[in-house]
VEXKOLSE-559338 format. One record per residue: residue number from 1; residue in one letter; x, y, z of N, C-alpha, C in turn. Coordinates in steps of 0.1 Angstrom, whole numbers, plus 2048, in hexadecimal, padded with zeros to 3 digits. Layout:
<pts>
     k   r    nu    nv    nw   cau   cav   caw    cu    cv    cw
   NUM   A     X     Y     Z     X     Y     Z     X     Y     Z
...
</pts>
This chain:
<pts>
     k   r    nu    nv    nw   cau   cav   caw    cu    cv    cw
     1   M   809   7F4   800   800   800   800   809   80C   800
     2   R   805   816   7F8   80D   822   7F8   809   82C   803
     3   K   813   834   807   810   83E   812   805   847   80E
     4   R   7FC   849   817   7F0   852   815   7F3   860   81A
     5   S   7EC   86A   815   7ED   877   819   7DF   87C   81F
     6   L   7DE   888   823   7D2   88D   829   7CA   896   81F
     7   L   7CE   894   812   7C7   89C   808   7B8   899   807
     8   T   7B0   8A2   804   7A2   8A0   803   79F   897   7F7
     9   A   796   88D   7FA   793   883   7F0   78A   889   7E5
    10   V   78C   885   7D9   784   889   7CE   77B   87E   7CA
    11   P   76D   87F   7CD   764   874   7CA   765   86F   7BC
    12   L   765   862   7BB   765   85C   7AD   759   853   7AC
    13   A   751   855   7A2   746   84B   7A0   74C   83E   79B
    14   V   747   833   7A0   74C   826   79C   748   822   78E
    15   L   74D   829   784   74A   826   776   756   821   76F
    16   T   755   815   769   760   810   762   762   817   755
    17   L   76E   816   74F   772   81D   744   773   815   737
    18   A   76B   80A   737   76B   801   72B   764   808   720
    19   G   767   803   713   760   808   708   752   801   707
    20   T   74A   805   6FE   73C   800   6FD   73B   7F2   6F8
    21   S   745   7EC   6F2   744   7DF   6EB   748   7D4   6F4
    22   V   74C   7D6   701   751   7CC   70A   747   7C0   70B
    23   A   73A   7C3   70E   731   7B9   711   72F   7AF   706
    24   N   730   7B4   6F9   72E   7AB   6EE   73B   7A7   6E7
    25   A   746   7A7   6EE   753   7A5   6E8   753   797   6E1
    26   N   74E   78D   6E8   74F   77F   6E2   744   77D   6D7
    27   A   739   785   6D8   72E   783   6CE   72F   78D   6C2
    28   D   73A   795   6C2   73B   79F   6B8   73F   799   6AB
    29   T   735   797   6A2   738   791   695   736   79B   689
    30   Q   731   7A6   68C   72F   7B0   681   738   7BC   683
    31   P   73D   7C1   677   746   7CD   678   73F   7D8   680
    32   A   747   7DF   688   742   7EA   690   74A   7F6   68D
    33   P   744   802   68F   74B   80E   68D   756   810   697
    34   P   761   817   694   76B   819   69E   766   81F   6AB
    35   P   76B   81B   6B7   767   821   6C3   76B   830   6C4
    36   K   763   837   6CD   767   845   6CF   771   845   6DA
    37   T   77E   845   6D5   789   842   6DF   794   84C   6DE
    38   N   79A   84E   6E9   7A6   857   6EA   7A7   85C   6F9
    39   I   7B3   85A   6FF   7B5   85F   70D   7B2   86E   70D
    40   V   7AA   873   717   7A7   881   718   7B4   889   71B
    41   G   7B7   892   713   7C3   89B   715   7D0   894   711
    42   G   7D0   889   70B   7DC   882   708   7E2   887   6FA
    43   V   7ED   881   6F6   7F3   884   6EA   7F6   876   6E2
    44   P   7F7   877   6D5   7FA   86A   6CE   806   863   6D3
    45   A   806   856   6D4   811   84E   6D9   81E   852   6D2
    46   T   829   854   6DA   836   858   6D5   83E   84C   6D1
    47   E   839   840   6D4   841   834   6D0   837   828   6CF
    48   T   83B   81D   6C9   833   811   6C8   835   809   6D5
    49   Y   82B   808   6DD   82C   801   6EA   829   7F2   6E6
    50   T   834   7EA   6E6   832   7DC   6E1   829   7D4   6EA
    51   F   827   7D8   6F6   81F   7D0   700   810   7D5   6FF
    52   M   80D   7E0   6F9   7FF   7E6   6F9   7F6   7DD   6F1
    53   A   7EA   7DA   6F8   7E0   7D1   6F2   7D3   7D8   6F1
    54   S   7CC   7D6   6E6   7BE   7DA   6E4   7B5   7CD   6E5
    55   L   7AC   7CD   6EF   7A3   7C2   6F0   798   7C4   6E6
    56   Q   794   7BA   6DF   78B   7BB   6D3   781   7B0   6D2
    57   G   776   7B4   6CB   76D   7AA   6C7   772   7A3   6BA
    58   S   76B   799   6B5   770   792   6AA   771   79A   69D
    59   S   76A   7A5   69D   76A   7AE   691   775   7B8   692
    60   G   77C   7B9   69E   787   7C2   6A0   783   7CF   6A7
    61   S   777   7D0   6AC   772   7DB   6B3   779   7DC   6C1
    62   H   77F   7E8   6C4   786   7EA   6D1   77D   7EC   6DC
    63   S   780   7E5   6E8   778   7E7   6F4   780   7EC   700
    64   C   78C   7E6   702   794   7E9   70D   7A3   7E8   70A
    65   G   7AB   7EC   713   7B9   7EB   711   7BF   7E0   719
    66   G   7CB   7DC   717   7D2   7D2   71F   7E1   7D3   71D
    67   S   7E8   7CB   725   7F7   7CB   724   7FC   7BD   723
    68   L   804   7BA   719   80B   7AD   718   816   7AC   722
    69   V   815   7A3   72B   81F   7A1   736   827   794   734
    70   A   823   78C   72B   82B   780   728   825   77C   71A
    71   P   82C   773   712   828   771   705   81A   76C   703
    72   Q   814   765   70D   807   760   70C   7FD   766   716
    73   W   801   772   71C   7F8   777   727   7F7   786   726
    74   V   7EA   78B   727   7E7   799   726   7E0   79D   733
    75   I   7E4   7A8   73A   7DE   7AD   745   7D3   7B8   741
    76   T   7C8   7B7   747   7BD   7C1   744   7B4   7C3   750
    77   A   7A9   7CA   74E   79F   7CB   759   795   7C0   759
    78   T   791   7BC   765   787   7B1   767   77A   7B5   760
    79   H   776   7C2   761   769   7C6   75B   769   7C7   74C
    80   C   775   7C5   746   775   7C5   737   770   7B7   731
    81   G   76F   7AD   73A   76A   7A0   735   775   799   72C
    82   Q   770   78F   725   77A   787   71D   777   78B   70E
    83   P   781   791   708   77F   794   6F9   782   788   6F0
    84   A   77F   78A   6E4   781   77F   6DA   790   77F   6D6
    85   Q   796   78B   6D6   7A4   78C   6D1   7AB   798   6D7
    86   V   7B8   799   6D5   7BF   7A5   6D9   7C8   7A9   6CD
    87   R   7CA   7B6   6CB   7D4   7BA   6C1   7DF   7C1   6C9
    88   I   7EB   7BD   6C7   7F6   7C1   6D0   801   7C7   6C8
    89   G   808   7D2   6CE   814   7D8   6C8   812   7E1   6BC
    90   T   807   7E9   6BD   805   7F3   6B2   7FF   800   6B7
    91   R   801   80A   6B0   7FB   817   6B4   7ED   81A   6AF
    92   T   7E8   811   6A7   7DA   811   6A2   7D3   804   6A5
    93   Y   7C7   806   6AB   7C0   7F9   6B0   7BB   7F1   6A4
    94   N   7BA   7F7   698   7B4   7EF   68D   7BE   7EB   683
    95   A   7CB   7EC   685   7D5   7E8   67B   7E3   7E6   682
    96   G   7EB   7DE   67C   7F9   7DD   681   7FA   7D3   68D
    97   G   806   7D1   692   808   7C8   69D   804   7BA   69A
    98   E   7FF   7B3   6A4   7FB   7A5   6A2   7EE   7A3   6A9
    99   V   7E5   79A   6A3   7D8   797   6A8   7D9   788   6AE
   100   V   7D5   787   6BA   7D6   779   6C0   7C9   777   6C7
   101   R   7C3   76B   6C5   7B7   767   6CB   7B9   765   6DA
   102   V   7AE   767   6E2   7AE   765   6F1   7A8   758   6F4
   103   A   7AF   750   6FC   7AB   743   700   7A3   743   70D
   104   S   7A7   74B   717   7A0   74B   724   7A3   757   72C
   105   R   79C   759   736   79E   765   73F   79E   760   74E
   106   Q   7A6   766   756   7A6   763   764   7A7   770   76C
   107   V   79F   771   776   79F   77D   77F   7AB   77B   789
   108   V   7B3   785   789   7BF   786   792   7BA   78A   7A0
   109   G   7B2   794   7A0   7AD   79A   7AD   7A7   7A8   7AA
   110   G   79C   7AB   7B1   796   7B8   7AF   792   7BA   7A0
   111   D   796   7C5   79B   793   7C9   78D   79F   7C5   784
   112   L   7A6   7BC   787   7B2   7B8   77F   7B0   7A9   77A
   113   A   7B2   7A7   76D   7B0   79A   767   7BC   798   75E
   114   I   7BE   78B   75A   7C8   787   751   7C3   77E   746
   115   L   7C6   781   739   7C1   779   72E   7CC   770   72A
   116   R   7C8   763   727   7D2   75A   721   7CF   759   712
   117   L   7D9   75B   70B   7D8   75C   6FC   7D9   74D   6F7
   118   A   7D2   74B   6EB   7D2   73E   6E5   7DF   73A   6E0
   119   S   7E8   744   6DD   7F5   741   6D8   7FE   74C   6DD
   120   A   80B   74A   6DD   814   754   6E3   816   75F   6D9
   121   A   816   76C   6DE   818   777   6D6   827   779   6D4
   122   T   82B   780   6C9   839   782   6C7   83E   790   6CB
   123   S   834   799   6CF   838   7A6   6D4   83F   7A5   6E1
   124   K   846   7B0   6E4   84E   7B0   6F1   845   7B4   6FD
   125   P   844   7AB   707   83C   7AE   713   842   7B9   71B
   126   I   83A   7BE   725   83F   7C8   72E   840   7C1   73C
   127   P   84B   7C4   743   84D   7BF   751   844   7C6   75A
   128   I   840   7BF   765   838   7C5   770   841   7CB   77A
   129   A   83F   7D8   77D   846   7DF   788   844   7D8   795
   130   Q   84E   7DA   79E   84D   7D4   7AB   847   7DD   7B5
   131   T   847   7EA   7B2   841   7F4   7BB   83B   7FF   7B3
   132   A   831   806   7B9   82B   812   7B3   828   81D   7BD
   133   P   833   823   7C1   832   82D   7CC   82B   83A   7C8
   134   V   825   841   7D2   81F   84E   7CF   82A   857   7CA
   135   G   826   860   7C0   830   869   7BB   836   864   7AE
   136   S   835   857   7AB   83B   851   79F   835   857   792
   137   A   83D   85B   789   839   85F   77C   834   853   774
   138   T   828   854   76E   822   849   766   81D   84E   759
   139   R   81B   845   750   815   848   743   809   83F   740
   140   L   7FE   845   73D   7F2   83D   739   7F2   83B   72A
   141   I   7EE   830   725   7EE   82D   717   7E0   827   714
   142   G   7DA   82B   709   7CD   825   705   7C6   82C   6FA
   143   W   7BB   825   6F6   7B2   82A   6EC   7A5   82F   6F2
   144   G   7A5   835   6FD   799   83A   704   795   848   6FF
   145   Q   788   84B   701   782   858   6FC   78B   864   6FE
   146   T   78A   86D   6F4   791   87A   6F5   789   884   6FD
   147   C   77C   882   6FD   773   88C   704   76D   885   710
   148   P   769   88D   71A   767   887   728   759   880   72A
   149   T   750   881   721   743   87A   724   741   86F   71B
   150   R   73A   864   720   738   858   718   731   85B   70B
   151   G   737   856   700   731   857   6F3   734   864   6EB
   152   C   73C   86C   6F1   73F   879   6EA   74B   878   6E1
   153   G   74D   881   6D8   759   882   6D0   75A   87A   6C4
   154   G   766   87A   6BE   768   873   6B1   76D   865   6B4
   155   A   774   860   6AA   779   852   6AB   787   850   6A6
   156   P   791   856   6AC   79E   855   6A8   7A3   846   6AA
   157   I   7AC   841   6A2   7B1   834   6A4   7BF   833   6A9
   158   N   7C5   83F   6AB   7D3   83F   6AF   7D4   83E   6BE
   159   L   7DE   836   6C3   7E0   834   6D1   7E5   841   6D7
   160   Q   7E0   844   6E3   7E3   850   6EB   7EB   84D   6F7
   161   Q   7F2   857   6FC   7F9   856   709   7F7   863   711
   162   L   7F9   861   71E   7F8   86D   727   801   86B   733
   163   D   809   874   736   812   874   742   80A   878   74E
   164   T   80B   870   758   803   872   765   80C   86F   771
   165   T   807   870   77D   80E   86D   789   805   865   792
   166   I   80C   85C   79A   805   854   7A4   803   85E   7B0
   167   V   7F7   860   7B5   7F5   869   7C0   7EF   861   7CC
   168   A   7EE   868   7D7   7E9   861   7E3   7DC   85B   7E2
   169   D   7DA   84F   7E8   7CD   848   7E8   7C2   851   7EC
   170   S   7C4   85A   7F5   7B9   863   7FA   7B3   86B   7EF
   171   R   7BA   86C   7E3   7B4   874   7D8   7AA   86D   7D0
   172   C   7A8   860   7D3   79F   857   7CC   795   851   7D5
   173   S   789   855   7D5   77F   84F   7DE   77B   841   7DA
   174   G   77A   838   7E4   776   82A   7E1   782   821   7DC
   175   I   78E   826   7DE   799   81E   7D9   79D   813   7E3
   176   D   7A2   808   7DE   7A7   7FE   7E7   7B6   800   7E7
   177   G   7BB   807   7F2   7C9   80C   7F2   7D3   801   7F2
   178   A   7D0   7F5   7F5   7D9   7EA   7F5   7DC   7E4   7E7
   179   N   7D2   7E6   7DE   7D2   7E0   7D1   7CF   7E9   7C6
   180   E   7CE   7F6   7C8   7CB   7FF   7BD   7D4   80C   7BF
   181   I   7D6   813   7B4   7DD   81F   7B4   7D4   82B   7AF
   182   C   7D7   837   7B3   7D0   842   7AF   7D9   84B   7A6
   183   T   7D5   84E   79A   7DD   855   790   7D6   862   78C
   184   D   7DE   86D   78A   7D8   87A   786   7E0   880   77B
   185   G   7D8   884   770   7DE   88A   765   7DE   899   766
   186   G   7D5   89E   76F   7D3   8AD   771   7CD   8B4   766
   187   N   7C7   8BF   769   7C2   8C8   75E   7B9   8C2   754
   188   G   7AF   8BA   759   7A6   8B4   750   7AB   8A9   747
   189   K   7B6   8A2   74B   7BC   898   743   7BB   88A   74A
   190   G   7B9   880   743   7B8   872   749   7B2   868   740
   191   A   7B0   85C   746   7AB   851   73F   79C   853   73D
   192   C   796   84C   733   788   84D   731   782   840   72B
   193   Y   776   840   727   76F   833   722   777   82E   716
   194   G   77A   821   717   782   81A   70D   791   818   711
   195   D   795   81F   71C   7A2   81D   722   7A3   812   72C
   196   S   798   80D   730   798   802   73B   7A1   7F7   737
   197   G   7A8   7F2   742   7B2   7E7   740   7BF   7EB   73B
   198   G   7C0   7F7   735   7CD   7FB   72F   7D7   7FF   739
   199   P   7E4   800   735   7EF   801   73F   7F1   810   744
   200   A   7F6   810   750   7FD   81B   756   80C   816   757
   201   V   815   81D   751   823   818   751   82C   822   757
   202   T   838   81E   75B   842   827   761   84F   823   75A
   203   G   859   82C   75A   866   829   753   868   832   747
   204   G   86C   82C   73C   86E   833   730   870   82A   724
   205   P   872   82F   718   873   827   70C   87E   81C   70E
   206   G   879   810   70C   882   804   70D   883   7FF   71B
   207   A   87D   806   725   87E   802   733   871   804   73A
   208   W   866   803   733   859   805   73A   855   7F9   743
   209   E   84E   7FD   74E   84A   7F2   757   83B   7F5   75A
   210   L   833   7EB   75C   825   7EC   75E   822   7EE   76D
   211   V   81B   7F9   770   817   7FC   77E   808   7FB   780
   212   G   800   7FC   776   7F1   7FB   778   7E9   7F8   76B
   213   A   7DD   7F5   76E   7D3   7F2   763   7C7   7FB   766
   214   T   7C2   802   75C   7B7   80C   75E   7AB   805   763
   215   S   7A5   80A   76E   799   804   773   78D   80D   772
   216   R   78D   819   779   781   821   779   784   830   77D
   217   G   77A   838   77A   77B   846   77D   76E   84D   77F
   218   G   76D   85A   77E   760   860   780   757   85F   774
   219   Q   74A   863   776   740   862   76B   744   86A   75F
   220   T   74A   876   762   750   87E   758   75F   87C   758
   221   C   765   878   74D   774   874   74E   77D   880   750
   222   A   788   87D   756   793   887   757   790   893   760
   223   Q   785   892   768   782   89D   772   788   89B   77F
   224   G   790   891   781   797   88E   78D   7A0   881   78B
   225   P   7A7   87D   795   7AF   871   794   7A7   864   790
   226   A   7AE   85B   78B   7A8   84E   787   7AE   842   78F
   227   I   7A7   837   790   7AC   82C   797   7B1   821   78E
   228   Y   7BD   81C   791   7C3   811   789   7C6   805   793
   229   S   7C4   7F9   78D   7C8   7ED   795   7D7   7EE   796
   230   D   7DC   7EB   7A2   7EB   7EC   7A5   7F1   7DE   7A1
   231   T   7F7   7DE   795   7FD   7D1   790   809   7CD   799
   232   A   810   7D7   79F   81B   7D3   7A8   816   7CC   7B4
   233   A   80A   7D0   7B9   804   7C9   7C5   800   7BB   7C1
   234   Y   7FC   7B8   7B5   7F8   7AB   7B0   803   7A3   7A9
   235   R   80F   7A8   7AA   81A   7A3   7A2   81C   794   7A5
   236   N   81D   790   7B1   820   782   7B4   815   779   7B0
   237   R   808   77E   7B1   7FD   776   7AC   7FD   774   79D
   238   I   801   77F   796   801   77E   788   80C   774   783
   239   L   818   775   78A   823   76C   786   81F   75D   789
   240   Q   817   75B   794   813   74D   796   80A   748   78B
   241   I   801   751   786   7F8   74D   77B   800   74A   76E
   242   I   809   752   76B   810   751   75E   81D   748   75F
   243   G   81F   743   76B   82B   73A   76D   838   741   76E
   244   G   838   74E   772   844   755   775   84C   758   768
   245   A   845   75B   75D   84C   75D   751   856   769   752
   246   A   862   767   74D   86D   770   74F   869   77E   74A
   247   S   861   77F   73F   85E   78C   739   856   795   742
   248   A   84F   78F   74C   847   797   756   84F   79A   762
   249   T   85B   796   763   863   797   770   870   79E   76F
   250   R   872   7A6   765   87F   7AD   764   883   7B5   770
</pts>
């Protein structure tokens, strides 16, 4: 658990940030229009994050984000459900990278789940950080909405990123301080619908480490801090599930 402060809590509605196609991911057989996705206040990705995954229906419609932590395993949010497939290692959710079918899903704990892929991905996974202290600089990555209310805005397909900071648990109402982290992008910036399950990372190019998976925020996005599942807190459990794969333990 990270050290708490006495800052006034900012109430957060318990609203998940998944895209609208999650519930029908496995039954999705007809082409769908691109989701209205883009991190609020973010910028286009400055690099190709080899571990970044788009959870998709069988037609390729994006619903949630995820992180490849071992060749056959993707971390995401429990509330995202089990998708038909994932597209990994691309800046556009509808092209590039590699598409791999999903074989099964297992809940790690809370709002954190792990997907087992039907075959091993060739993209480079991201290691899981051992700690996620308050004050750490983080980066959110995803295809979540660019505007703050559900269903608003256009439909960009380019991956977005936003630099944020892990703040005191007291900034996020309803947080499980032992297993979740509170992140803040400030000035109306943050994760939104479609970002669920996607990564919060720390480090830098060639040395990124996973510290969180997007869970939930307020009814209007980016109006306060957001809650992420703390992958460092669940690290040992994740390694047990995937068999301690070296790619997740750097």
